[in-house]
Every structure is written in C-alpha cells, then in structure tokens.
TIRO-2110 file (N, C-alpha, C; in Angstrom, 1 decimal):
// TIRO-2110
-8.7, -18.4, -9.8, N, 1, A
-8.1, -18.3, -8.8, CA, 1, A
-6.5, -17.2, -9.7, C, 1, A
-6.0, -16.2, -8.6, N, 2, A
-5.1, -15.4, -9.3, CA, 2, A
-3.5, -16.3, -8.6, C, 2, A
-2.7, -16.0, -9.7, N, 3, A
-1.6, -16.6, -9.1, CA, 3, A
-0.7, -16.8, -7.7, C, 3, A
-0.8, -15.7, -7.2, N, 4, A
-0.4, -15.7, -6.1, CA, 4, A
-1.3, -16.4, -5.1, C, 4, A
-2.4, -16.5, -5.2, N, 5, A
-3.5, -17.6, -4.8, CA, 5, A
-3.1, -18.8, -4.8, C, 5, A
-3.0, -19.0, -6.1, N, 6, A
-2.4, -20.5, -5.9, CA, 6, A
-1.0, -21.0, -5.5, C, 6, A
-0.3, -19.7, -5.4, N, 7, A
1.3, -20.0, -4.8, CA, 7, A
1.4, -20.6, -3.0, C, 7, A
0.2, -19.6, -2.7, N, 8, A
-0.3, -19.8, -1.3, CA, 8, A
-1.2, -21.2, -1.2, C, 8, A
-1.6, -21.6, -1.9, N, 9, A
-2.4, -23.3, -1.7, CA, 9, A
-1.4, -24.3, -2.1, C, 9, A
-0.7, -23.6, -3.1, N, 10, A
0.5, -25.0, -3.1, CA, 10, A
1.9, -25.1, -2.4, C, 10, A
1.6, -24.2, -1.5, N, 11, A
2.6, -24.1, 0.0, CA, 11, A
2.0, -25.0, 1.2, C, 11, A
0.8, -25.0, 0.7, N, 12, A
-0.1, -25.8, 1.8, CA, 12, A
-1.1, -24.5, 2.7, C, 12, A
-1.0, -23.6, 2.4, N, 13, A
-1.1, -22.3, 3.2, CA, 13, A
-2.6, -22.1, 3.0, C, 13, A
-3.2, -21.5, 4.0, N, 14, A
-4.7, -20.8, 4.0, CA, 14, A
-5.0, -19.7, 4.6, C, 14, A
-4.0, -19.2, 5.2, N, 15, A
-4.1, -18.0, 5.8, CA, 15, A
-2.5, -17.5, 6.0, C, 15, A
-2.6, -16.2, 5.1, N, 16, A
-1.3, -15.7, 4.7, CA, 16, A
-0.8, -14.1, 5.9, C, 16, A
-0.3, -13.9, 6.4, N, 17, A
0.1, -12.9, 6.7, CA, 17, A
0.5, -12.2, 6.0, C, 17, A
0.6, -10.9, 5.1, N, 18, A
0.6, -10.1, 4.1, CA, 18, A
2.1, -9.0, 4.4, C, 18, A
3.2, -9.0, 4.4, N, 19, A
3.9, -8.1, 5.0, CA, 19, A
4.4, -7.0, 4.0, C, 19, A
4.7, -5.8, 4.3, N, 20, A
5.3, -5.1, 3.6, CA, 20, A
5.7, -3.8, 4.6, C, 20, A
5.9, -2.3, 3.7, N, 21, A
6.6, -1.5, 4.3, CA, 21, A
5.6, -0.4, 4.4, C, 21, A
5.8, 0.9, 5.4, N, 22, A
4.8, 1.4, 5.2, CA, 22, A
4.3, 2.4, 3.8, C, 22, A
5.9, 2.4, 3.5, N, 23, A
5.4, 2.7, 1.9, CA, 23, A
4.8, 2.1, 1.2, C, 23, A
4.7, 0.7, 0.7, N, 24, A
3.8, 0.0, -0.2, CA, 24, A
2.6, -0.8, 0.6, C, 24, A
2.5, 0.2, 1.8, N, 25, A
1.0, -0.5, 2.6, CA, 25, A
-0.4, -0.4, 1.6, C, 25, A
-0.4, 0.6, 0.8, N, 26, A
-1.9, 0.3, -0.4, CA, 26, A
-1.4, -0.6, -0.7, C, 26, A
-0.4, -0.7, -1.6, N, 27, A
-0.5, -1.8, -2.3, CA, 27, A
-0.8, -3.4, -1.5, C, 27, A
0.1, -3.3, -0.7, N, 28, A
0.0, -4.7, 0.1, CA, 28, A
-1.8, -5.0, 0.8, C, 28, A
-2.3, -4.1, 1.1, N, 29, A
-4.1, -4.1, 1.3, CA, 29, A
-4.8, -4.3, 0.0, C, 29, A
-4.2, -3.9, -1.3, N, 30, A
-4.7, -4.1, -2.7, CA, 30, A
-4.6, -5.7, -2.8, C, 30, A
-3.8, -6.1, -2.6, N, 31, A
-3.4, -7.9, -2.6, CA, 31, A
-4.0, -8.6, -1.6, C, 31, A
-4.0, -7.8, -0.3, N, 32, A
-4.6, -8.4, 0.8, CA, 32, A
-6.0, -9.0, 0.4, C, 32, A
-6.5, -8.0, -0.8, N, 33, A
-8.5, -7.6, -0.8, CA, 33, A
-8.8, -8.8, -1.8, C, 33, A
-7.6, -8.8, -2.7, N, 34, A
-7.3, -9.9, -4.1, CA, 34, A
-7.5, -11.4, -3.2, C, 34, A
-7.0, -11.4, -1.9, N, 35, A
-6.9, -13.0, -2.0, CA, 35, A
-8.3, -13.3, -1.2, C, 35, A
-8.7, -12.3, -0.9, N, 36, A
-10.0, -12.5, 0.0, CA, 36, A
-10.0, -13.4, 1.2, C, 36, A
-10.4, -14.6, 1.7, N, 37, A
-9.4, -15.5, 3.2, CA, 37, A
-8.4, -15.7, 2.8, C, 37, A
-8.0, -15.8, 2.1, N, 38, A
-6.4, -16.4, 2.5, CA, 38, A
-5.2, -15.6, 2.9, C, 38, A
-6.0, -14.0, 3.1, N, 39, A
-5.4, -13.2, 3.9, CA, 39, A
-5.8, -12.9, 4.9, C, 39, A
-4.9, -13.4, 5.5, N, 40, A
-5.5, -13.6, 7.3, CA, 40, A
-5.2, -12.4, 8.2, C, 40, A
-3.3, -11.2, 7.5, N, 41, A
-3.9, -9.8, 8.1, CA, 41, A
-2.5, -9.3, 7.2, C, 41, A
-2.3, -8.0, 7.7, N, 42, A
-1.6, -7.0, 7.3, CA, 42, A
-0.3, -6.6, 8.3, C, 42, A
1.0, -7.1, 7.8, N, 43, A
1.8, -6.0, 8.4, CA, 43, A
2.8, -5.5, 7.6, C, 43, A
2.4, -4.0, 8.6, N, 44, A
2.8, -2.7, 7.1, CA, 44, A
4.3, -2.0, 7.6, C, 44, A
4.7, -2.6, 8.7, N, 45, A
6.2, -2.0, 8.8, CA, 45, A
7.3, -2.5, 9.1, C, 45, A
7.6, -3.3, 7.9, N, 46, A
8.9, -3.8, 7.6, CA, 46, A
10.0, -2.7, 7.5, C, 46, A
11.1, -2.9, 8.3, N, 47, A
12.3, -1.9, 8.3, CA, 47, A
13.0, -2.2, 7.8, C, 47, A
14.3, -1.6, 7.1, N, 48, A
15.7, -1.9, 6.4, CA, 48, A
16.0, -2.1, 7.6, C, 48, A
17.1, -3.3, 7.0, N, 49, A
17.6, -4.5, 8.3, CA, 49, A
17.2, -5.2, 9.0, C, 49, A
15.9, -5.3, 9.3, N, 50, A
15.1, -6.1, 10.2, CA, 50, A
15.4, -6.1, 11.4, C, 50, A
15.3, -4.8, 11.7, N, 51, A
15.0, -5.2, 13.6, CA, 51, A
15.0, -6.3, 14.2, C, 51, A
15.0, -6.2, 15.4, N, 52, A
14.4, -7.9, 15.9, CA, 52, A
13.0, -7.4, 16.6, C, 52, A
13.4, -5.9, 16.7, N, 53, A
12.3, -5.8, 17.8, CA, 53, A
11.0, -5.6, 16.5, C, 53, A
11.3, -5.4, 15.4, N, 54, A
10.0, -5.0, 14.4, CA, 54, A
9.8, -6.6, 13.9, C, 54, A
10.5, -7.7, 14.3, N, 55, A
10.4, -8.9, 13.9, CA, 55, A
9.1, -9.5, 15.1, C, 55, A
10.0, -8.8, 16.0, N, 56, A
9.0, -9.6, 17.0, CA, 56, A
7.4, -9.3, 17.3, C, 56, A
6.9, -7.9, 16.6, N, 57, A
6.2, -7.4, 16.8, CA, 57, A
4.7, -8.0, 15.3, C, 57, A
6.2, -8.1, 14.7, N, 58, A
5.4, -8.8, 13.3, CA, 58, A
4.7, -10.8, 13.5, C, 58, A
5.7, -11.3, 14.3, N, 59, A
5.8, -12.5, 14.5, CA, 59, A
4.3, -12.2, 16.0, C, 59, A
3.6, -11.2, 16.3, N, 60, A
3.1, -11.5, 17.1, CA, 60, A
1.7, -10.9, 16.3, C, 60, A
2.0, -10.0, 15.3, N, 61, A
0.7, -10.0, 14.1, CA, 61, A
0.6, -11.7, 13.5, C, 61, A
1.3, -12.2, 13.4, N, 62, A
1.4, -13.1, 12.6, CA, 62, A
0.9, -14.2, 13.6, C, 62, A
1.0, -14.9, 14.9, N, 63, A
0.3, -15.1, 15.6, CA, 63, A
-1.4, -14.7, 16.4, C, 63, A
-1.2, -13.9, 16.2, N, 64, A
-2.9, -13.0, 16.1, CA, 64, A
-3.5, -13.3, 15.4, C, 64, A
-3.0, -13.4, 13.8, N, 65, A
-4.1, -13.5, 12.9, CA, 65, A
-4.3, -15.2, 12.7, C, 65, A
-3.4, -15.7, 13.6, N, 66, A
-3.8, -17.5, 13.0, CA, 66, A
-3.1, -17.9, 11.8, C, 66, A
-1.9, -17.2, 11.3, N, 67, A
-1.3, -17.0, 9.9, CA, 67, A
-0.8, -18.6, 9.7, C, 67, A
-0.1, -19.0, 8.7, N, 68, A
0.0, -20.4, 8.5, CA, 68, A
1.2, -20.1, 7.5, C, 68, A
1.6, -18.8, 6.9, N, 69, A
2.8, -18.4, 6.1, CA, 69, A
2.8, -16.9, 5.5, C, 69, A
3.7, -16.7, 4.8, N, 70, A
3.4, -14.9, 4.7, CA, 70, A
4.1, -15.1, 3.5, C, 70, A
3.4, -13.5, 3.2, N, 71, A
3.2, -13.4, 1.7, CA, 71, A
4.6, -11.7, 1.6, C, 71, A
5.3, -11.6, 1.3, N, 72, A
6.1, -10.9, 1.6, CA, 72, A
6.3, -9.3, -0.2, C, 72, A
5.7, -8.3, 0.3, N, 73, A
5.3, -7.4, -1.1, CA, 73, A
6.5, -6.9, -0.6, C, 73, A
6.9, -6.7, -1.7, N, 74, A
8.7, -5.1, -1.8, CA, 74, A
10.0, -5.5, -2.2, C, 74, A
10.3, -4.8, -1.7, N, 75, A
12.2, -5.6, -1.7, CA, 75, A
13.0, -6.1, -0.4, C, 75, A
13.8, -5.8, -0.5, N, 76, A
14.8, -6.2, 0.8, CA, 76, A
14.8, -6.4, 2.4, C, 76, A
13.7, -4.9, 2.6, N, 77, A
13.3, -5.1, 3.9, CA, 77, A
12.6, -5.8, 4.6, C, 77, A
11.3, -6.4, 3.3, N, 78, A
9.6, -7.1, 3.8, CA, 78, A
10.7, -8.7, 3.5, C, 78, A
11.4, -8.6, 2.2, N, 79, A
11.6, -10.1, 2.2, CA, 79, A
12.5, -10.5, 3.2, C, 79, A
13.2, -9.3, 3.8, N, 80, A
14.3, -9.8, 5.0, CA, 80, A
13.5, -10.3, 6.2, C, 80, A
12.6, -9.5, 6.6, N, 81, A
11.5, -9.8, 7.5, CA, 81, A
10.5, -11.3, 7.4, C, 81, A
9.8, -11.2, 6.0, N, 82, A
9.7, -12.8, 5.6, CA, 82, A
10.8, -13.8, 6.1, C, 82, A
11.5, -13.5, 5.8, N, 83, A
12.8, -14.5, 6.0, CA, 83, A
13.2, -14.9, 7.6, C, 83, A
13.1, -13.4, 8.6, N, 84, A
13.2, -13.3, 9.9, CA, 84, A
11.8, -14.5, 10.3, C, 84, A
10.5, -14.6, 9.6, N, 85, A
9.3, -14.9, 10.5, CA, 85, A
9.8, -16.6, 10.5, C, 85, A
9.7, -16.6, 8.5, N, 86, A
9.8, -18.4, 8.9, CA, 86, A
11.1, -18.4, 9.8, C, 86, A
12.2, -18.1, 9.9, N, 87, A
13.6, -18.5, 10.7, CA, 87, A
13.0, -19.0, 12.0, C, 87, A
12.0, -18.3, 12.4, N, 88, A
11.2, -18.4, 13.6, CA, 88, A
10.4, -19.6, 13.8, C, 88, A
9.4, -19.9, 12.8, N, 89, A
8.6, -20.7, 12.8, CA, 89, A
8.3, -21.7, 11.8, C, 89, A
9.5, -21.7, 10.6, N, 90, A
9.0, -22.5, 9.6, CA, 90, A
8.3, -22.4, 8.7, C, 90, A
7.5, -21.0, 9.0, N, 91, A
6.4, -20.5, 7.9, CA, 91, A
7.0, -20.5, 6.6, C, 91, A
5.9, -21.3, 5.7, N, 92, A
6.3, -21.1, 4.0, CA, 92, A
6.2, -19.9, 3.9, C, 92, A
6.9, -19.0, 2.8, N, 93, A
7.0, -17.7, 2.8, CA, 93, A
6.9, -17.8, 0.6, C, 93, A
6.4, -16.6, 0.5, N, 94, A
5.9, -16.3, -0.9, CA, 94, A
6.4, -15.0, -1.0, C, 94, A
7.6, -14.8, -1.9, N, 95, A
8.0, -13.1, -2.4, CA, 95, A
7.1, -12.8, -3.3, C, 95, A
6.7, -11.7, -3.5, N, 96, A
6.0, -10.5, -4.7, CA, 96, A
7.4, -9.7, -4.6, C, 96, A
8.2, -9.8, -5.4, N, 97, A
9.6, -8.8, -5.4, CA, 97, A
8.9, -7.8, -6.6, C, 97, A
8.8, -6.8, -6.0, N, 98, A
8.8, -5.1, -6.1, CA, 98, A
10.1, -4.6, -7.3, C, 98, A
11.6, -4.5, -6.2, N, 99, A
12.5, -4.1, -7.0, CA, 99, A
13.6, -5.5, -6.3, C, 99, A
14.9, -5.4, -7.1, N, 100, A
15.8, -6.4, -6.8, CA, 100, A
16.9, -5.7, -6.0, C, 100, A
16.6, -6.8, -4.6, N, 101, A
17.6, -6.3, -3.6, CA, 101, A
18.4, -7.7, -3.4, C, 101, A
18.2, -8.8, -3.7, N, 102, A
19.2, -9.1, -3.8, CA, 102, A
18.7, -10.6, -2.6, C, 102, A
18.2, -10.1, -1.8, N, 103, A
17.4, -11.1, -0.6, CA, 103, A
16.6, -12.2, -1.3, C, 103, A
16.0, -12.2, -2.1, N, 104, A
15.0, -13.0, -2.8, CA, 104, A
16.1, -14.2, -3.3, C, 104, A
17.2, -14.3, -3.6, N, 105, A
17.8, -15.2, -4.1, CA, 105, A
18.5, -15.5, -3.5, C, 105, A
18.6, -15.1, -2.2, N, 106, A
19.5, -15.9, -0.9, CA, 106, A
18.8, -16.3, 0.0, C, 106, A
19.8, -17.4, 0.7, N, 107, A
19.4, -17.7, 2.2, CA, 107, A
19.5, -17.2, 3.6, C, 107, A
20.7, -15.9, 3.2, N, 108, A
20.8, -15.2, 4.0, CA, 108, A
19.8, -14.4, 4.9, C, 108, A
20.1, -14.3, 6.0, N, 109, A
19.0, -13.6, 6.9, CA, 109, A
19.7, -12.8, 8.3, C, 109, A
20.1, -11.4, 7.6, N, 110, A
20.5, -10.5, 8.4, CA, 110, A
19.7, -9.7, 9.4, C, 110, A
19.5, -9.3, 10.2, N, 111, A
18.9, -8.9, 11.4, CA, 111, A
20.4, -7.6, 12.2, C, 111, A
19.0, -7.1, 12.6, N, 112, A
19.9, -5.8, 14.0, CA, 112, A
18.9, -5.4, 15.5, C, 112, A
19.9, -5.4, 16.1, N, 113, A
19.3, -5.0, 17.5, CA, 113, A
20.1, -4.1, 18.1, C, 113, A
19.2, -2.9, 18.8, N, 114, A
19.7, -2.4, 19.6, CA, 114, A
20.1, -1.3, 18.8, C, 114, A
20.1, -1.1, 17.6, N, 115, A
21.0, -0.1, 16.4, CA, 115, A
21.8, -0.7, 16.1, C, 115, A
END
C-alpha cells in the first residue's frame, strides 16, 4: 500500500474525492488510478481564491461520489478547496502539496463570491 493510501486509511477514509486544478488534472488522474477503490472520484476545477460556486460544484461531486474524505493535490487553490469542503461537512482532508503556498500550514479559509 502506498503512503497516500495509508494516510487515507489512517484518517478513517474509504472513498476519497481527489481534488486538483485543471492544470494538474493528469497528475490527479494518475494518483487516483494508483489508489484504486480508495478513489471515489475526481474534481479538477479548483480555482484561485476558492470561489463559492466552485466549492458548491465540488460539494455536489463529493456527495455524488459517496466520498468520505478529500485529497488535495497541488497548491493553494486546491488546498483551499479541500478546506472549504472540510468546513462544510467536517470531512478529513489530506494534502499532497506540490508548491509552497502557505495554505497547507494554516487553518485559514478564504473564499470569494460574486467576483
């Protein structure tokens, strides 16, 4: 079992929604494939400043997939989206940071709405 799968299981997760930006979609797909049945689905529309409408679409994907945790692959945009999902439903979140954005080490969630 790879370390990400161990981290998901360690948080009690069985069905992770994998989050990424459109730019990192291929990497997220590769990671999801490596997780096999632990990957419940993929949402690849994470956007800078965590727009509320994007979060609502991600929440719909989370619910439709029957996910019980999120895995954010990327930097601040994806990590912020993971935080927004966790804030709304108390889901465990795991971060695979690909850049240093600061979001991965802070409890702060910033969101934008209507521009």
